[in-house]
N, C-alpha and C positions, 0 to 999 in steps of 0.2 A: 443168703436167701431168706426171706421173711417166713417162708413155710417152716423152716427149722425153728424159728423163734416161736411160732404158733404151736409147734409140737412140744417144745419145752414148757410153754404155758399150760397146754392141755395136761401134760404129765403132772405138773405142780398142782393144778386144780383138782385133778383126779386124786392125788395123794391127800390134799386138804379135805376133800369130800369124805374120805375114809375116816378122818378125824372130826367130822361134824361141821366143818367150815363149808357152808353151802353158798356163800356169797357169790362165787364165780361159777357155780354149778350150772346156772342158766346159760351162761356164755358157752360153757363146755357143751351143753346140749345143742345149742345153736350151731356150734362148729361141727358137731357130729352130723347134723342134718345137711350141712354143706349148702345151705341156701342163703341165709341172711348175709353171710360174709363172703360168699363166693360168686353169687349170680349178679351180674351187672358190672358197671365201671369199677375198676380197681380202686380208684381214689374214693369213690362213694362208699364202697364196701369197707375200706380201711377206716374211714371216718366213723362209720357205724360201729365198727369193732372198738375203736378208741372210746367213743361215747359210752358204749356199754361198760367198758372197763372203768372209765372215769366215774360213772354213777355208783359203782360198788367200792371204789377205792377208800372212801371214808369209813367203811366198815372194817378195814384192816388197821392194824396197830402201826401205822406209818409215822415217821418223824414229821414234825411240823413243816420243816423245809420241803420235804417231799410232797406233803399235802398241798402246799403253795405251788410247787412246780407242776403238780398234776392239774390244779385249778387254772393255771395260766398257760397251759401247754400250747394252745393255738394262738396265744398272743406272742409267743416266742418264735414260732415258725409257721409258715403256711404250707410247707412241704409235707405232704401226707406220710411219706416214708419215714422222715425224721420224727414226725409226731408219733407214729405207731411204734417205732422202736424205743423212743423215750418213755412212752406210756408203758410199754411192756417191761422195760427195765425197772421202772418205779414199782410196778406191781410185784415183780419177782423179788425185788429188794425188800418190800414191805412184808412179803410172805416168808422171808428168811431163807430164800433159795440159796444164797451164797453160803450161809452157815449150814443149812440142812440138806441142800440138794433135793433131788427128786426122790 
């Protein structure tokens, strides 16, 4: 379920916010309002969510290959669920989630 992925992202962003990393704080705020990513067509909401994450991705200390993968995300798939999961994985990887956890 993608709701669980969003929960993991929210926890990681909340932790990053405590350490002064504000890059994804705006997305966290939008998630808390439950409007931008929840009201309307699921595909449209998912694409907005991915676009907002993509805009901030370059602020993270991501590997070059991951930056390229993020930039070309919609060229590799048109399936919004695949796109949002890949995007989420790239963000969590760049934030060191695997090494540090929440």
